[in-house]
C-alpha positions, 0 to 999 in steps of 0.5 A, a space after each residue: 569859710 564865712 568865720 565872721 557873726 554877720 550871716 552871709 550875703 546867701 542868707 541875707 538875700 533868702 531873709 529879705 526874699 521871704 520877707 519881701 513874699 510874706 509882705 505881698 500875701 500879708 496883703 491879698 490876705 489883708 485886702 480878704 479880711 477887709 471885704 469880710 470885715 466891711 462889705 461881707 456884701 460883696 462876698 456874695 458877687 457871683 464872678 466866676 463860672 457860678 462861684 461867688 467873690 469868698 469862694 474865689 479869693 478864698 482859692 485864690 490866697 490857697 493857690 497863692 501860698 503854693 505859689 510863692 513857696 516855690 518862687 521862693 524855692 526858686 529863687 533861693 541861694 545856697 551856701 557855698 559848700 565849703 561853709 556848709 560842710 564846715 558848719 556841719 562839722 562845727 556841729 558834729 565836733 559840739 556834739 561829740 562834746 
């Protein structure tokens, strides 16, 4: 059981993973915004099956967000069962007061 105030190794891993995936998505989204702000005419370029860059990039961002969320869900580490049970017991005791 983790009695210290510091987060568990699993929670630290999950936090770092979430921040890394967020930074990846932020970089992709920043690219989209910068292209729109400084080279908007490039967004009209046909890149795939008659669709312009704006449409392809926009849908790509949506798909990327879903893939990153699935990736996070698969790689996240669970708290050990005894830690979860003890935290649930502490929460239940705290709520009954």
